[in-house]
KEGULUM-431709 format. One record per residue: z, x, y of N, C-alpha, C in turn. Coordinates in pm, whole numbers. Last residue first. Layout:
! KEGULUM-431709
@n_up = Z; n_east = X; n_north = Y; ca_up = Z; ca_east = X; ca_north = Y; c_up = Z; c_east = X; c_north = Y
...
//
This chain:
! KEGULUM-431709
@n_up = 8583; n_east = 3055; n_north = -5257; ca_up = 8683; ca_east = 2962; ca_north = -5202; c_up = 8649; c_east = 2820; c_north = -5238
@n_up = 8551; n_east = 3328; n_north = -5478; ca_up = 8492; ca_east = 3210; ca_north = -5415; c_up = 8600; c_east = 3110; c_north = -5376
@n_up = 8651; n_east = 3553; n_north = -5611; ca_up = 8699; ca_east = 3521; ca_north = -5476; c_up = 8641; c_east = 3397; c_north = -5414
@n_up = 8540; n_east = 3604; n_north = -5861; ca_up = 8685; ca_east = 3599; ca_north = -5849; c_up = 8734; c_east = 3545; c_north = -5715
@n_up = 8264; n_east = 3603; n_north = -5815; ca_up = 8319; ca_east = 3514; ca_north = -5915; c_up = 8471; c_east = 3498; c_north = -5899
@n_up = 8231; n_east = 3809; n_north = -5619; ca_up = 8204; ca_east = 3669; ca_north = -5587; c_up = 8270; c_east = 3574; c_north = -5685
@n_up = 8411; n_east = 4068; n_north = -5533; ca_up = 8366; ca_east = 4005; ca_north = -5656; c_up = 8353; c_east = 3855; c_north = -5630
@n_up = 8355; n_east = 4321; n_north = -5322; ca_up = 8385; ca_east = 4178; ca_north = -5319; c_up = 8326; c_east = 4117; c_north = -5444
@n_up = 8275; n_east = 4579; n_north = -5343; ca_up = 8399; ca_east = 4553; ca_north = -5271; c_up = 8439; c_east = 4406; c_north = -5269
@n_up = 8027; n_east = 4660; n_north = -5443; ca_up = 8142; ca_east = 4658; ca_north = -5532; c_up = 8276; c_east = 4631; c_north = -5465
@n_up = 7798; n_east = 4633; n_north = -5304; ca_up = 7866; ca_east = 4763; ca_north = -5292; c_up = 7993; c_east = 4770; c_north = -5376
@n_up = 7736; n_east = 4368; n_north = -5353; ca_up = 7644; ca_east = 4471; ca_north = -5402; c_up = 7709; c_east = 4610; c_north = -5400
@n_up = 7950; n_east = 4247; n_north = -5215; ca_up = 7937; ca_east = 4230; ca_north = -5359; c_up = 7848; c_east = 4340; c_north = -5417
@n_up = 7891; n_east = 4317; n_north = -4952; ca_up = 8014; ca_east = 4365; ca_north = -5012; c_up = 8011; c_east = 4352; c_north = -5164
@n_up = 7641; n_east = 4180; n_north = -4920; ca_up = 7652; ca_east = 4325; ca_north = -4903; c_up = 7776; c_east = 4380; c_north = -4974
@n_up = 7719; n_east = 3909; n_north = -4963; ca_up = 7618; ca_east = 3974; ca_north = -5048; c_up = 7629; c_east = 4126; c_north = -5040
@n_up = 7904; n_east = 3868; n_north = -4756; ca_up = 7945; ca_east = 3850; ca_north = -4895; c_up = 7849; c_east = 3924; c_north = -4989
@n_up = 7736; n_east = 3903; n_north = -4535; ca_up = 7846; ca_east = 3996; ca_north = -4556; c_up = 7893; c_east = 3989; c_north = -4701
@n_up = 7563; n_east = 3682; n_north = -4571; ca_up = 7510; ca_east = 3818; ca_north = -4564; c_up = 7619; c_east = 3922; c_north = -4593
@n_up = 7738; n_east = 3464; n_north = -4563; ca_up = 7658; ca_east = 3489; ca_north = -4683; c_up = 7606; c_east = 3632; c_north = -4685
@n_up = 7837; n_east = 3490; n_north = -4300; ca_up = 7929; ca_east = 3497; ca_north = -4414; c_up = 7852; c_east = 3529; c_north = -4542
@n_up = 7601; n_east = 3450; n_north = -4152; ca_up = 7671; ca_east = 3577; ca_north = -4145; c_up = 7765; c_east = 3595; c_north = -4264
@n_up = 7544; n_east = 3181; n_north = -4222; ca_up = 7448; ca_east = 3288; ca_north = -4248; c_up = 7517; c_east = 3423; c_north = -4251
@n_up = 7771; n_east = 3043; n_north = -4132; ca_up = 7730; ca_east = 3034; ca_north = -4272; c_up = 7639; c_east = 3151; c_north = -4309
@n_up = 7767; n_east = 3100; n_north = -3857; ca_up = 7877; ca_east = 3151; ca_north = -3939; c_up = 7840; c_east = 3148; c_north = -4087
@n_up = 7549; n_east = 2953; n_north = -3773; ca_up = 7541; ca_east = 3099; ca_north = -3769; c_up = 7649; c_east = 3160; c_north = -3858
@n_up = 7504; n_east = 2671; n_north = -4000; ca_up = 7555; ca_east = 2739; ca_north = -3880; c_up = 7535; c_east = 2889; c_north = -3889
@n_up = 7406; n_east = 2571; n_north = -4234; ca_up = 7416; ca_east = 2479; ca_north = -4120; c_up = 7448; c_east = 2551; c_north = -3990
@n_up = 7234; n_east = 2636; n_north = -4529; ca_up = 7292; ca_east = 2696; ca_north = -4408; c_up = 7287; c_east = 2596; c_north = -4292
@n_up = 7113; n_east = 2567; n_north = -4767; ca_up = 7240; ca_east = 2504; ca_north = -4732; c_up = 7308; c_east = 2562; c_north = -4609
@n_up = 6865; n_east = 2638; n_north = -4839; ca_up = 6971; ca_east = 2729; ca_north = -4882; c_up = 7109; c_east = 2676; c_north = -4844
@n_up = 6718; n_east = 2444; n_north = -4711; ca_up = 6718; ca_east = 2445; ca_north = -4858; c_up = 6831; c_east = 2532; c_north = -4913
@n_up = 6758; n_east = 2530; n_north = -4446; ca_up = 6810; ca_east = 2401; ca_north = -4491; c_up = 6819; c_east = 2395; c_north = -4643
@n_up = 6618; n_east = 2772; n_north = -4451; ca_up = 6762; ca_east = 2771; ca_north = -4423; c_up = 6825; c_east = 2641; c_north = -4471
@n_up = 6358; n_east = 2671; n_north = -4501; ca_up = 6422; ca_east = 2765; ca_north = -4594; c_up = 6573; c_east = 2766; c_north = -4576
@n_up = 6295; n_east = 2531; n_north = -4276; ca_up = 6318; ca_east = 2455; ca_north = -4399; c_up = 6390; c_east = 2542; c_north = -4502
@n_up = 6456; n_east = 2662; n_north = -3978; ca_up = 6355; ca_east = 2658; ca_north = -4083; c_up = 6397; c_east = 2571; c_north = -4201
@n_up = 6648; n_east = 2703; n_north = -3793; ca_up = 6555; ca_east = 2592; ca_north = -3766; c_up = 6453; c_east = 2574; c_north = -3878
@n_up = 6778; n_east = 2933; n_north = -3867; ca_up = 6845; ca_east = 2806; ca_north = -3892; c_up = 6757; c_east = 2684; c_north = -3866
@n_up = 6612; n_east = 3134; n_north = -3764; ca_up = 6615; ca_east = 3108; ca_north = -3908; c_up = 6674; c_east = 2971; c_north = -3939
@n_up = 6692; n_east = 3123; n_north = -3494; ca_up = 6555; ca_east = 3088; ca_north = -3532; c_up = 6548; c_east = 3053; c_north = -3681
@n_up = 6957; n_east = 3212; n_north = -3518; ca_up = 6928; ca_east = 3079; ca_north = -3461; c_up = 6788; c_east = 3032; c_north = -3501
@n_up = 6907; n_east = 3469; n_north = -3620; ca_up = 6980; ca_east = 3371; ca_north = -3701; c_up = 6952; c_east = 3230; c_north = -3650
@n_up = 6779; n_east = 3588; n_north = -3403; ca_up = 6707; ca_east = 3575; ca_north = -3530; c_up = 6775; c_east = 3471; c_north = -3619
@n_up = 6989; n_east = 3580; n_north = -3217; ca_up = 6864; ca_east = 3508; ca_north = -3189; c_up = 6784; c_east = 3486; c_north = -3317
@n_up = 7169; n_east = 3747; n_north = -3341; ca_up = 7205; ca_east = 3606; ca_north = -3324; c_up = 7082; c_east = 3523; c_north = -3293
@n_up = 7026; n_east = 3988; n_north = -3327; ca_up = 7056; ca_east = 3928; ca_north = -3458; c_up = 7091; c_east = 3781; c_north = -3444
@n_up = 7020; n_east = 4029; n_north = -3053; ca_up = 6895; ca_east = 4015; ca_north = -3127; c_up = 6915; c_east = 3953; c_north = -3264
@n_up = 7291; n_east = 4068; n_north = -2995; ca_up = 7225; ca_east = 3944; ca_north = -2954; c_up = 7094; c_east = 3922; c_north = -3029
@n_up = 7494; n_east = 4213; n_north = -3255; ca_up = 7394; ca_east = 4225; ca_north = -3148; c_up = 7322; c_east = 4092; c_north = -3121
@n_up = 7818; n_east = 4065; n_north = -3303; ca_up = 7696; ca_east = 4122; ca_north = -3357; c_up = 7593; c_east = 4126; c_north = -3244
@n_up = 8168; n_east = 4060; n_north = -3338; ca_up = 8053; ca_east = 4064; ca_north = -3248; c_up = 7935; c_east = 4126; c_north = -3320
@n_up = 8393; n_east = 3825; n_north = -3488; ca_up = 8328; ca_east = 3956; ca_north = -3484; c_up = 8209; c_east = 3946; c_north = -3389
@n_up = 8696; n_east = 3658; n_north = -3543; ca_up = 8575; ca_east = 3669; ca_north = -3464; c_up = 8523; c_east = 3811; c_north = -3472
@n_up = 8822; n_east = 3505; n_north = -3843; ca_up = 8831; ca_east = 3599; ca_north = -3733; c_up = 8697; c_east = 3602; c_north = -3661
@n_up = 9022; n_east = 3283; n_north = -4047; ca_up = 8897; ca_east = 3328; ca_north = -3987; c_up = 8924; c_east = 3429; c_north = -3877
@n_up = 9266; n_east = 3194; n_north = -4129; ca_up = 9167; ca_east = 3221; ca_north = -4232; c_up = 9037; c_east = 3276; c_north = -4176
@n_up = 9591; n_east = 3191; n_north = -4069; ca_up = 9468; ca_east = 3235; ca_north = -4003; c_up = 9367; c_east = 3277; c_north = -4109
@n_up = 9794; n_east = 2925; n_north = -4107; ca_up = 9736; ca_east = 3035; ca_north = -4183; c_up = 9602; c_east = 3069; c_north = -4119
@n_up = 10088; n_east = 2806; n_north = -3974; ca_up = 9945; ca_east = 2823; ca_north = -3951; c_up = 9896; c_east = 2945; c_north = -4028
@n_up = 10327; n_east = 2614; n_north = -4150; ca_up = 10287; ca_east = 2742; ca_north = -4094; c_up = 10135; c_east = 2752; c_north = -4084
@n_up = 10382; n_east = 2279; n_north = -4043; ca_up = 10342; ca_east = 2371; ca_north = -4149; c_up = 10300; c_east = 2503; c_north = -4085
@n_up = 10662; n_east = 2132; n_north = -3893; ca_up = 10531; ca_east = 2191; ca_north = -3876; c_up = 10504; c_east = 2287; c_north = -3991
@n_up = 10825; n_east = 1826; n_north = -3920; ca_up = 10821; ca_east = 1964; ca_north = -3970; c_up = 10678; c_east = 2016; c_north = -3957
@n_up = 10922; n_east = 1641; n_north = -3648; ca_up = 10820; ca_east = 1656; ca_north = -3751; c_up = 10817; c_east = 1803; c_north = -3791
@n_up = 11237; n_east = 1496; n_north = -3584; ca_up = 11141; ca_east = 1602; ca_north = -3561; c_up = 11046; c_east = 1612; c_north = -3679
@n_up = 11430; n_east = 1316; n_north = -3652; ca_up = 11306; ca_east = 1261; ca_north = -3600; c_up = 11200; c_east = 1369; c_north = -3576
@n_up = 11653; n_east = 1455; n_north = -3724; ca_up = 11589; ca_east = 1376; ca_north = -3829; c_up = 11455; c_east = 1319; c_north = -3783
@n_up = 11734; n_east = 1567; n_north = -3480; ca_up = 11678; ca_east = 1654; ca_north = -3585; c_up = 11604; c_east = 1574; c_north = -3691
@n_up = 11630; n_east = 1350; n_north = -3208; ca_up = 11724; ca_east = 1407; ca_north = -3302; c_up = 11654; c_east = 1490; c_north = -3409
@n_up = 11519; n_east = 1373; n_north = -2883; ca_up = 11478; ca_east = 1347; ca_north = -3020; c_up = 11575; c_east = 1419; c_north = -3113
//
């Protein structure tokens, strides 16, 4: 394949990471996700719940400004 036929690859940007939380918490999150309350709040996955919880904690402690950082 010649240089003109190669497809330019875009650089991969790592936007996520993996963290570990206690199994009891994951069980509680799974149970919560089956509720109407979770659906009304727009939560579809464990990641959604954990992200919202971390965002809230960091915002309350002054380390994450929701208005400036929302994606």
